[in-house]
C-alpha positions as CSV (number, residue, x, y, z in Angstrom):
1,M,-96.7,-30.4,-30.6
2,M,-98.8,-29.1,-27.6
3,K,-95.6,-27.7,-26.0
4,K,-94.8,-25.7,-29.2
5,I,-98.3,-24.2,-29.2
6,I,-98.0,-23.3,-25.5
7,V,-94.6,-21.7,-26.1
8,L,-95.9,-19.8,-29.1
9,I,-98.9,-18.5,-27.1
10,L,-96.6,-17.4,-24.2
11,F,-94.2,-15.8,-26.7
12,T,-97.0,-13.9,-28.4
13,T,-98.4,-12.7,-25.1
14,I,-95.0,-11.5,-24.0
15,V,-94.3,-9.7,-27.3
16,Y,-97.6,-7.9,-27.3
17,A,-97.4,-7.1,-23.6
18,N,-94.2,-5.2,-24.1
19,P,-94.6,-1.4,-23.7
20,L,-94.6,0.8,-26.8
21,M,-91.2,2.6,-26.7
22,L,-91.7,6.3,-27.4
23,N,-89.0,8.6,-28.9
24,N,-89.4,11.6,-31.2
25,Q,-91.6,9.8,-33.7
26,T,-94.7,11.9,-34.6
27,F,-97.3,9.0,-35.1
28,H,-97.9,5.5,-33.8
29,D,-100.7,3.0,-34.5
30,L,-101.5,2.3,-30.9
31,L,-104.0,-0.6,-31.1
32,P,-101.5,-3.3,-32.3
33,S,-99.5,-2.5,-29.1
34,S,-102.6,-2.9,-26.9
35,Q,-104.4,-5.7,-25.2
36,I,-108.2,-6.3,-25.3
37,Y,-110.7,-7.5,-22.8
38,I,-114.5,-7.9,-23.4
39,D,-116.7,-7.2,-20.4
40,H,-119.9,-9.0,-21.3
41,N,-121.6,-8.1,-18.0
42,K,-120.8,-4.4,-18.3
43,S,-120.2,-4.3,-14.6
44,L,-116.4,-4.2,-14.0
45,T,-114.8,-1.2,-12.5
46,I,-111.3,0.1,-13.2
47,E,-110.0,-1.5,-9.9
48,E,-111.4,-4.8,-10.9
49,I,-110.0,-4.6,-14.4
50,R,-106.5,-3.9,-13.1
51,K,-106.7,-7.2,-11.2
52,K,-107.6,-9.0,-14.4
53,D,-104.5,-8.1,-16.4
54,S,-103.9,-11.8,-17.2
55,A,-107.4,-11.9,-18.8
56,F,-106.5,-9.3,-21.5
57,K,-105.7,-10.7,-24.9
58,A,-103.0,-9.4,-27.2
59,N,-104.1,-7.7,-30.4
60,S,-102.4,-7.3,-33.7
61,E,-105.1,-5.4,-35.6
62,K,-104.9,-1.7,-36.3
63,L,-108.7,-1.4,-36.3
64,L,-111.4,-3.5,-34.5
65,G,-115.0,-3.4,-35.6
66,F,-117.6,-5.0,-33.4
67,G,-120.7,-4.0,-35.3
68,Y,-123.8,-3.1,-33.4
69,S,-122.7,-4.1,-29.9
70,P,-124.8,-2.6,-27.1
71,D,-124.4,-5.6,-24.7
72,F,-120.8,-5.4,-23.7
73,H,-117.9,-3.0,-22.9
74,V,-114.5,-3.2,-24.6
75,W,-111.5,-2.5,-22.4
76,I,-108.2,-1.5,-24.1
77,K,-104.9,-1.7,-22.1
78,F,-101.6,-0.3,-23.4
79,T,-98.3,0.7,-21.8
80,L,-96.1,3.6,-23.0
81,H,-92.5,4.1,-22.2
82,N,-90.7,7.4,-22.7
83,D,-87.3,6.3,-23.9
84,T,-85.9,9.8,-24.0
85,D,-84.3,12.2,-21.5
86,Q,-86.9,14.8,-21.8
87,P,-90.7,15.0,-21.2
88,L,-92.9,13.9,-24.0
89,H,-96.3,15.4,-24.6
90,Q,-98.6,13.2,-26.7
91,I,-102.2,13.0,-27.9
92,I,-104.1,9.8,-28.0
93,E,-106.8,10.0,-30.7
94,Y,-109.8,7.7,-30.6
95,D,-110.3,7.5,-34.3
96,N,-114.1,7.2,-34.4
97,P,-116.4,10.2,-33.6
98,L,-119.5,8.0,-33.1
99,A,-118.6,5.9,-30.1
100,T,-121.2,6.8,-27.6
101,N,-119.2,6.3,-24.3
102,I,-115.4,6.4,-23.8
103,L,-113.6,6.4,-20.5
104,F,-109.9,7.1,-20.4
105,F,-107.9,6.1,-17.2
106,D,-104.5,7.8,-16.6
107,A,-103.4,6.5,-13.2
108,D,-106.0,7.9,-10.8
109,K,-107.3,10.5,-13.4
110,K,-110.5,9.6,-15.3
111,I,-111.6,11.5,-18.5
112,Q,-115.0,10.8,-20.1
113,E,-115.5,11.4,-23.8
114,G,-117.7,10.1,-26.6
115,L,-120.7,11.1,-28.6
116,F,-122.7,11.9,-25.5
117,Y,-119.9,13.6,-23.6
118,I,-118.3,16.1,-26.0
119,D,-116.3,18.7,-24.2
120,E,-117.5,22.2,-25.2
121,N,-113.8,23.2,-25.7
122,R,-113.0,20.4,-28.0
123,T,-112.1,21.4,-31.5
124,S,-111.1,18.1,-33.0
125,I,-113.5,15.8,-34.8
126,N,-112.4,12.7,-33.0
127,P,-112.2,12.3,-29.2
128,I,-108.7,13.0,-27.9
129,F,-106.8,12.6,-24.6
130,K,-103.7,14.6,-23.8
131,I,-100.9,12.8,-21.8
132,T,-97.4,13.6,-20.6
133,L,-94.6,11.1,-19.9
134,Q,-91.6,12.2,-17.9
135,P,-88.1,11.1,-19.0
136,Q,-87.7,7.3,-18.9
137,E,-91.2,7.0,-17.4
138,R,-93.3,4.0,-18.1
139,K,-97.1,4.1,-17.7
140,T,-100.1,1.9,-18.3
141,Y,-103.4,3.3,-19.6
142,Y,-106.9,1.9,-19.8
143,I,-109.7,2.8,-22.1
144,K,-113.3,1.6,-21.7
145,T,-115.5,2.0,-24.7
146,S,-119.1,1.1,-25.7
147,S,-121.7,2.1,-28.2
148,H,-125.4,1.3,-27.8
149,I,-126.7,3.2,-30.8
150,V,-124.1,3.0,-33.6
151,T,-121.6,0.4,-34.5
152,L,-118.6,0.0,-32.2
153,I,-115.3,0.7,-33.9
154,V,-112.0,0.9,-32.1
155,K,-108.9,2.5,-33.6
156,L,-106.3,4.4,-31.5
157,N,-103.6,6.7,-32.8
158,L,-100.8,8.3,-30.8
159,W,-99.7,11.7,-32.1
160,H,-97.2,14.4,-31.4
161,P,-99.3,17.5,-30.7
162,D,-98.0,19.6,-33.6
163,R,-98.4,16.8,-36.1
164,F,-101.9,16.0,-34.8
165,F,-103.2,19.6,-35.1
166,A,-101.6,20.0,-38.5
167,K,-103.4,16.7,-39.6
168,E,-106.6,17.9,-37.9
169,M,-106.6,21.2,-39.7
170,K,-106.0,19.5,-43.1
171,H,-108.8,17.0,-42.3
172,Q,-111.3,19.6,-41.4
173,I,-110.4,21.7,-44.5
174,S,-110.9,18.7,-46.6
175,L,-114.3,18.0,-45.1
176,A,-115.3,21.7,-45.5
177,L,-114.4,21.4,-49.2
178,F,-116.5,18.3,-49.5
179,F,-119.6,19.8,-47.9
180,G,-119.0,23.0,-49.9
181,A,-119.0,21.0,-53.1
182,M,-122.2,19.3,-52.1
183,L,-123.8,22.6,-51.2
184,I,-122.8,24.0,-54.6
185,L,-124.3,21.0,-56.4
186,A,-127.5,21.4,-54.3
187,L,-127.8,25.1,-55.1
188,Y,-127.1,24.4,-58.8
189,N,-129.9,21.9,-59.0
190,L,-132.2,24.0,-56.9
191,F,-131.7,26.9,-59.4
192,I,-132.5,24.5,-62.3
193,Y,-135.6,23.4,-60.4
194,F,-136.9,27.0,-60.2
195,F,-136.2,27.4,-63.9
196,T,-137.8,24.2,-65.1
197,K,-140.3,23.3,-62.4
198,D,-139.2,19.7,-62.9
199,N,-139.7,17.8,-59.6
200,S,-136.7,15.6,-60.3
201,Y,-134.4,18.4,-59.5
202,L,-136.2,19.2,-56.2
203,F,-136.0,15.6,-55.1
204,Y,-132.3,15.5,-56.0
205,V,-131.6,18.6,-54.0
206,L,-133.3,17.0,-51.0
207,Y,-131.2,13.9,-51.6
208,I,-128.0,15.9,-51.5
209,L,-129.1,17.7,-48.4
210,G,-130.1,14.4,-46.7
211,I,-126.8,12.8,-47.6
212,S,-124.9,15.8,-46.4
213,V,-126.7,15.8,-43.0
214,H,-126.0,12.1,-42.6
215,H,-122.4,12.5,-43.5
216,L,-122.0,15.5,-41.2
217,M,-123.0,13.2,-38.4
218,Y,-121.0,10.2,-39.6
219,V,-117.7,12.1,-39.7
220,G,-118.5,14.0,-36.5
221,V,-118.7,17.6,-37.7
222,T,-122.3,18.0,-36.5
223,N,-121.4,16.7,-33.1
224,V,-118.6,19.1,-32.5
225,Y,-119.6,22.3,-34.3
226,L,-123.3,22.3,-35.2
227,I,-125.4,20.8,-32.4
228,D,-125.5,21.4,-28.7
229,P,-124.1,18.3,-27.0
230,A,-127.2,18.1,-24.8
231,W,-129.3,17.5,-28.0
232,I,-127.1,14.8,-29.5
233,E,-128.7,11.8,-27.7
234,S,-132.2,12.9,-28.7
235,I,-131.1,13.4,-32.3
236,I,-129.3,10.1,-32.5
237,G,-132.6,8.5,-31.5
238,Y,-133.8,9.5,-35.0
239,A,-130.9,7.8,-36.7
240,S,-133.2,5.6,-38.7
241,V,-134.9,8.8,-40.1
242,I,-131.5,10.4,-40.8
243,V,-130.5,7.3,-42.8
244,G,-134.0,6.7,-44.4
245,F,-134.7,10.2,-45.6
246,P,-132.0,10.3,-48.3
247,A,-133.1,6.8,-49.5
248,F,-136.8,8.0,-49.6
249,V,-136.1,11.2,-51.6
250,L,-133.7,9.3,-53.8
251,A,-136.5,6.9,-54.6
252,L,-138.8,9.8,-55.5
253,F,-136.0,11.2,-57.7
254,T,-135.6,7.9,-59.5
255,K,-139.3,7.5,-59.9
256,S,-139.6,11.0,-61.5
257,F,-136.3,10.9,-63.4
258,L,-136.9,7.5,-65.1
259,H,-140.7,8.0,-65.5
260,T,-141.4,4.7,-63.9
261,K,-145.1,4.9,-64.9
262,Q,-143.9,3.3,-68.2
263,Y,-143.0,0.2,-66.1
264,P,-146.4,-0.5,-64.4
265,R,-145.4,-3.5,-62.2
266,F,-142.3,-1.9,-60.8
267,N,-144.1,1.4,-60.4
268,K,-146.9,-0.2,-58.4
269,I,-144.4,-2.1,-56.1
270,L,-142.4,1.1,-55.6
271,N,-145.5,3.2,-54.8
272,I,-146.6,0.6,-52.2
273,Y,-143.2,0.5,-50.6
274,L,-142.9,4.3,-50.5
275,T,-146.3,4.5,-48.9
276,L,-145.3,2.0,-46.2
277,F,-141.7,3.3,-45.8
278,P,-142.4,6.2,-43.3
279,F,-144.4,3.8,-41.0
280,L,-141.6,1.2,-41.1
281,I,-139.0,3.7,-40.3
282,S,-141.1,5.1,-37.4
283,I,-140.8,1.7,-35.7
284,F,-137.2,2.4,-34.8
285,V,-138.1,5.9,-33.5
286,I,-140.7,4.5,-31.2
287,T,-138.6,1.6,-29.7
288,D,-134.9,0.7,-29.3
289,M,-135.6,-3.1,-29.5
290,F,-134.8,-3.3,-33.2
291,N,-131.9,-0.8,-33.5
292,K,-129.7,-3.5,-34.9
293,Y,-131.9,-3.7,-38.0
294,R,-132.8,0.0,-38.3
295,N,-131.2,0.4,-41.8
296,I,-132.7,-2.8,-43.2
297,F,-135.7,-1.0,-44.8
298,S,-133.5,1.7,-46.3
299,V,-131.2,-1.0,-47.8
300,L,-134.2,-2.9,-49.2
301,L,-135.5,0.3,-50.8
302,L,-132.0,0.9,-52.4
303,V,-131.9,-2.7,-53.7
304,L,-135.4,-2.2,-55.2
305,L,-134.2,1.0,-56.9
306,V,-131.1,-0.8,-58.3
307,I,-133.3,-3.5,-59.8
308,L,-135.6,-0.9,-61.3
309,T,-132.7,1.0,-62.8
310,I,-131.2,-2.2,-64.3
311,Y,-134.5,-3.0,-65.8
312,A,-134.9,0.5,-67.2
313,S,-131.4,0.2,-68.7
314,Y,-132.4,-3.1,-70.3
315,K,-135.4,-1.2,-71.7
316,R,-132.9,1.3,-73.3
317,N,-133.9,4.2,-71.1
318,P,-131.0,6.6,-71.7
319,Q,-131.5,8.3,-68.3
320,A,-131.0,4.9,-66.5
321,Y,-127.4,4.6,-67.6
322,F,-126.4,7.7,-65.6
323,I,-128.2,6.5,-62.5
324,L,-126.7,3.0,-62.8
325,F,-123.2,4.5,-62.8
326,G,-124.2,6.7,-59.8
327,W,-125.5,3.5,-58.1
328,F,-122.2,1.8,-58.6
329,I,-120.3,4.6,-57.0
330,F,-122.8,4.9,-54.2
331,F,-122.7,1.2,-53.4
332,S,-118.9,1.2,-53.6
333,S,-118.7,3.9,-51.0
334,G,-121.3,2.3,-48.8
335,M,-119.6,-1.1,-49.0
336,M,-116.3,0.5,-48.0
337,M,-117.9,2.2,-45.1
338,Y,-119.4,-1.1,-44.0
339,L,-116.1,-3.0,-44.3
340,S,-114.3,-0.3,-42.4
341,S,-116.8,-0.3,-39.6
342,A,-116.7,-4.1,-39.4
343,G,-112.9,-4.1,-39.2
344,V,-112.6,-6.2,-42.4
345,F,-110.8,-3.6,-44.6
346,N,-109.9,-0.1,-43.8
347,I,-110.1,1.9,-47.0
348,Y,-109.3,5.1,-45.2
349,K,-105.7,3.9,-44.6
350,D,-104.8,4.3,-48.3
351,F,-107.6,6.5,-49.5
352,P,-108.6,8.8,-46.5
353,Y,-111.4,10.6,-48.3
354,F,-112.7,7.7,-50.5
355,V,-116.3,8.1,-49.3
356,E,-116.4,11.9,-49.7
357,I,-114.8,11.7,-53.2
358,A,-117.2,9.0,-54.2
359,L,-120.2,11.0,-53.0
360,V,-119.1,14.1,-54.8
361,I,-118.5,12.1,-58.0
362,E,-122.0,10.5,-57.6
363,A,-123.6,13.8,-57.1
364,T,-121.7,15.3,-60.0
365,V,-122.7,12.4,-62.3
366,L,-126.3,12.7,-61.4
367,S,-126.2,16.4,-61.8
368,I,-124.7,15.8,-65.3
369,A,-127.6,13.4,-65.9
370,L,-130.0,16.1,-65.0
371,A,-128.3,18.5,-67.3
372,Y,-128.4,15.9,-70.0
373,R,-132.1,15.6,-69.3
374,I,-132.5,19.3,-70.0
375,K,-130.7,18.8,-73.3
376,Q,-132.9,15.9,-74.2
377,L,-136.0,17.8,-73.2
378,Q,-134.8,20.7,-75.3
379,K,-134.4,18.4,-78.3
380,E,-137.8,16.8,-77.7
381,K,-139.2,20.3,-77.4
382,E,-137.7,21.4,-80.7
383,S,-138.8,18.2,-82.4
384,A,-142.3,18.7,-80.9
385,H,-142.3,22.3,-82.0
386,Q,-141.4,21.4,-85.6
387,N,-144.0,18.7,-85.6
388,L,-146.5,21.2,-84.2
389,L,-145.6,23.7,-86.9
390,S,-146.0,21.1,-89.6
391,H,-149.3,19.9,-88.1
392,Q,-150.5,23.5,-87.8
393,K,-149.8,24.1,-91.5
394,S,-151.6,21.0,-92.6
395,E,-154.4,21.6,-90.1
396,K,-154.6,25.2,-91.3
397,K,-155.0,24.1,-94.9
398,R,-157.5,21.5,-93.9
399,L,-159.5,24.0,-91.8
400,E,-159.4,26.6,-94.6
401,I,-160.9,24.1,-97.0
402,Q,-163.5,23.2,-94.4
403,V,-164.2,26.8,-93.6
404,D,-164.6,27.6,-97.3
405,Q,-166.9,24.6,-97.7
406,K,-168.9,25.4,-94.6
407,T,-169.0,29.1,-95.6
408,N,-170.5,28.2,-99.0
409,N,-172.9,25.9,-97.3
410,L,-173.9,28.5,-94.8
411,K,-174.2,31.2,-97.5
412,T,-176.5,28.9,-99.5
413,A,-178.5,28.1,-96.4
414,L,-178.7,31.7,-95.4
415,D,-179.8,32.7,-98.9
416,E,-182.5,30.0,-98.7
417,K,-183.4,31.2,-95.2
418,E,-183.7,34.8,-96.3
419,L,-185.8,33.7,-99.3
420,L,-188.0,31.6,-97.0
421,L,-188.4,34.4,-94.5
422,K,-189.2,36.9,-97.2
423,E,-191.8,34.4,-98.6
424,L,-193.1,33.9,-95.1
425,N,-193.4,37.7,-94.5
426,H,-195.1,38.1,-97.8
427,R,-197.6,35.4,-97.0
428,V,-198.2,36.8,-93.5
429,K,-198.8,40.2,-95.0
430,N,-201.2,38.8,-97.5
431,N,-203.1,36.9,-94.8
432,M,-203.3,40.0,-92.6
433,Q,-204.5,42.0,-95.6
434,T,-207.2,39.4,-96.2
435,I,-208.3,39.7,-92.6
436,V,-208.4,43.5,-92.9
437,S,-210.5,43.1,-96.1
438,L,-213.0,40.8,-94.3
439,I,-213.3,43.3,-91.5
440,R,-213.8,46.2,-93.9
441,L,-216.6,44.2,-95.7
442,Q,-218.3,43.7,-92.4
443,Q,-217.8,47.3,-91.6
444,D,-219.7,48.4,-94.7
445,E,-222.8,46.5,-93.5
446,I,-222.8,48.2,-90.0
447,N,-224.4,51.6,-89.4
448,D,-223.5,52.0,-85.8
449,E,-220.7,54.6,-85.6
450,K,-219.2,53.2,-82.3
451,L,-219.0,49.8,-83.7
452,Q,-217.5,51.1,-86.9
453,S,-214.8,52.9,-84.8
454,V,-213.9,49.6,-83.1
455,L,-213.6,47.9,-86.4
456,I,-211.4,50.7,-87.8
457,T,-209.1,50.4,-84.7
458,M,-208.9,46.6,-85.3
459,Q,-208.0,47.2,-88.9
460,N,-205.3,49.7,-88.0
461,R,-203.8,47.3,-85.4
462,I,-203.6,44.5,-87.9
463,K,-202.2,46.8,-90.6
464,S,-199.5,48.0,-88.2
465,M,-198.2,44.4,-88.1
466,S,-198.9,43.9,-91.8
467,H,-196.8,46.9,-92.8
468,L,-193.9,45.5,-90.8
469,H,-194.0,42.2,-92.8
470,E,-194.3,44.2,-96.0
471,L,-191.1,46.1,-95.3
472,L,-189.3,42.9,-94.3
473,Y,-190.3,41.4,-97.6
474,K,-188.8,44.3,-99.5
475,Q,-185.5,44.8,-97.7
476,E,-182.3,42.7,-97.7
477,N,-181.5,42.9,-94.0
478,I,-184.3,41.3,-92.0
479,S,-182.7,41.7,-88.5
480,H,-183.5,45.5,-88.3
481,I,-186.2,47.7,-89.7
482,N,-186.2,51.3,-90.9
483,A,-188.2,53.0,-88.2
484,Y,-189.0,56.1,-90.2
485,E,-190.4,54.3,-93.1
486,Y,-192.3,52.0,-90.8
487,F,-193.9,54.7,-88.7
488,E,-194.7,56.8,-91.9
489,L,-196.7,53.8,-93.3
490,L,-198.6,53.4,-90.0
491,V,-199.4,57.1,-89.8
492,A,-200.5,57.3,-93.4
493,E,-202.9,54.3,-92.8
494,I,-204.4,56.1,-89.8
495,K,-204.8,59.3,-91.7
496,N,-206.7,57.5,-94.4
497,S,-209.0,56.0,-91.8
498,Y,-210.0,59.3,-90.2
499,N,-209.5,61.9,-92.9
500,H,-208.5,64.6,-90.3
501,D,-206.3,67.6,-91.0
502,I,-203.6,66.6,-88.5
503,N,-199.9,67.5,-89.0
504,I,-197.5,64.7,-88.2
505,N,-193.8,65.5,-87.5
506,F,-191.2,62.8,-87.4
507,N,-187.8,62.9,-85.6
508,I,-186.5,59.3,-86.2
509,Q,-182.8,58.9,-85.3
510,T,-182.3,55.1,-85.2
511,D,-183.5,51.8,-86.6
512,L,-185.2,49.1,-84.6
513,K,-184.7,45.4,-84.1
514,I,-187.5,43.3,-85.5
515,E,-188.7,42.0,-82.1
516,Q,-188.9,45.6,-80.8
517,A,-190.3,47.1,-84.0
518,I,-193.6,45.2,-83.8
519,Y,-194.2,46.4,-80.2
520,C,-193.3,50.0,-81.1
521,G,-195.5,49.8,-84.1
522,L,-198.5,48.7,-82.0
523,I,-197.8,51.5,-79.5
524,V,-197.5,54.2,-82.2
525,N,-200.7,52.9,-83.8
526,E,-202.7,53.0,-80.5
527,L,-201.4,56.5,-79.4
528,I,-201.9,58.1,-82.9
529,S,-205.3,56.5,-83.2
530,N,-206.3,57.9,-79.8
531,A,-205.0,61.3,-80.7
532,F,-207.0,61.3,-84.0
533,K,-210.2,60.2,-82.2
534,Y,-210.1,62.3,-79.0
535,A,-207.4,65.0,-79.0
536,F,-208.6,67.4,-81.6
537,P,-212.3,68.4,-81.5
538,T,-211.7,70.7,-84.5
539,N,-209.9,67.9,-86.4
540,K,-206.8,70.2,-86.6
541,G,-203.5,69.9,-84.6
542,N,-200.0,68.6,-84.5
543,I,-198.4,65.3,-83.4
544,N,-194.6,64.9,-82.9
545,I,-193.1,61.4,-83.0
546,T,-189.5,61.1,-81.7
547,L,-187.3,58.0,-81.6
548,A,-183.8,58.3,-80.3
549,K,-181.0,56.1,-79.0
550,K,-178.2,57.1,-76.6
551,E,-175.7,54.4,-75.9
552,N,-177.9,51.4,-75.0
553,L,-181.0,53.4,-74.1
554,F,-184.0,53.9,-76.5
555,T,-186.5,56.7,-76.1
556,L,-189.8,56.8,-77.9
557,S,-191.9,60.0,-77.5
558,I,-195.4,60.7,-79.0
559,K,-196.7,64.2,-78.2
560,D,-199.8,66.0,-79.4
561,D,-201.0,69.6,-78.7
562,G,-204.6,68.5,-78.3
563,I,-207.0,68.9,-75.3
564,G,-205.5,66.1,-73.1
565,Y,-207.6,63.8,-71.0
566,D,-208.4,62.9,-67.4
567,K,-206.1,60.1,-66.3
568,S,-208.6,58.7,-63.7
569,K,-211.3,58.4,-66.3
570,A,-209.1,56.9,-69.0
571,S,-207.3,54.3,-66.9
572,N,-209.6,51.5,-68.0
573,S,-209.1,52.3,-71.7
574,L,-208.2,49.2,-73.6
575,G,-205.8,51.1,-75.8
576,L,-203.9,52.6,-72.9
577,I,-203.8,49.2,-71.2
578,L,-202.4,47.7,-74.4
579,V,-199.7,50.5,-74.6
580,N,-198.7,50.0,-71.0
581,T,-198.5,46.2,-71.3
582,L,-196.3,46.5,-74.5
583,A,-194.0,49.1,-72.9
584,V,-193.5,47.4,-69.5
585,Q,-193.8,43.7,-70.1
586,Q,-192.6,43.3,-73.7
587,L,-190.0,46.0,-74.1
588,K,-189.0,45.7,-70.4
589,G,-189.1,49.5,-70.2
590,K,-190.6,52.4,-68.3
591,I,-193.5,54.6,-69.4
592,H,-194.4,58.2,-68.4
593,V,-197.6,59.9,-69.4
594,D,-198.2,63.7,-69.2
595,A,-201.9,64.6,-70.1
596,D,-202.2,68.1,-68.6
597,D,-201.3,70.2,-71.7
598,G,-201.9,67.9,-74.6
599,V,-200.7,64.3,-74.2
600,N,-197.0,63.4,-74.1
601,V,-196.2,59.7,-73.7
602,T,-192.5,58.8,-73.2
603,I,-191.1,55.2,-73.1
604,H,-187.6,54.2,-72.2
605,W,-186.1,50.8,-72.7
606,N,-182.6,49.2,-73.0
607,Y,-181.2,47.8,-76.2
């Protein structure tokens, strides 16, 4: 039994050690014809490796995935034999754009490639090495590869140059179509965001852009066309952010789209995790110690979102069904990417653009979900509008009834108020008339003319207020008073008191508010009384009373053609002090007195 095993091992080694015979074929899977050696010390040179040919192990796999492997180098050895009578020009393609270090040894020639050593003239997505075999030539090649940031995947293809560049053009056009489709979906949702101002659309646009940036680096487009090779190593140091950003904005999208506030427990957990997420991701930016686990927090976030979406579907949230379908596609593509990188199952062999197609389908499904959201919102808006109209009609009818009722109540209350005010004015007028009568009785018993003059002045002042209440009692509107009628009563009362032949001329152009009328009445009473007492020694003359309003400015003017007076001697007159106080402090106006040729008192105040 042991002999059979030994023979089998020797036979297998011999078979896999045989060179790959080249003819006019356009493509070969090179890795199954190769031998592998793992340098765990990362110290062997090409000279030392050539001495360890017996340590190489045969390989039968078309793709080898070593996962995150920063601690060793992988050496690949293969022999090619040109079995034709003419030179063969071939291209060796290292079918993984993310391997950080690749050294290709062709006899004494060494070529360095990889993520950190991209030739500025390279136009292919994957690293390539051009070789030439002369007729019947047999040559052994070595490749040393390692990757200390991303997973280490080894897949080698041997191409005829024409076939390779035709394939490469088709591949790059396909990728351009994929990224163009993602850009169109991003612009479509961005336009809807500006139209609706719904943050769900903005978060989804950021998710599409984040996924696109990640995939641009994953398939190698960024490394070759978009970023200066000198910057790549620095950018790769933020790989956790590049992976985490799409997950983060996708969480914000899910939170907004599903209205997770209606699920308080899940919403609280999600909010806490989203708060901590940027700090957790920053750990992998600060140190390389945990690079192996840099995607763990993004994966946990995605798992939490899946659980939340399933729960929302259970709660019959119609938006959750779309997201759940999108999750299925997203996880399918992610799982296939993982299985391919681990070397378990290469989906790209039978479906070269499975991930790209899956991502476009997912983006399309979620865009349809957002469009469906608009439709639902429109229905809800129309339903709310109808309910609002119905509510407005019923509310309008209810308010009309209330308004009518309150109007009737207010009218009744107003009528009662007017009646009470009239009664109050009547009583005030009667009380003032009683006071005037008492003063007049006292006046009849006094022979002193000066004292009688004082009593007459007091009577006229009281009557000026009494007449105002008398007019208010008689009229319907008690907010304003007819100034002409009011001043006419005041002047008539003063004429009766002094029995002089004085001609009074009225020029009244406006009414007065009640609170202003009482002050104007007292002012007119004082000035007319003074004119009767002092302005006309012959007891004959003219007095002009003018009241006008221009815009919001009132003007009251009382002018006589009497003898005038000396302002310095009359400054302490109680009557003039009263007039000045009423004009300035009560009416908030300005007063001007001209006593040189007769007396002209003009008062201005605002409405």
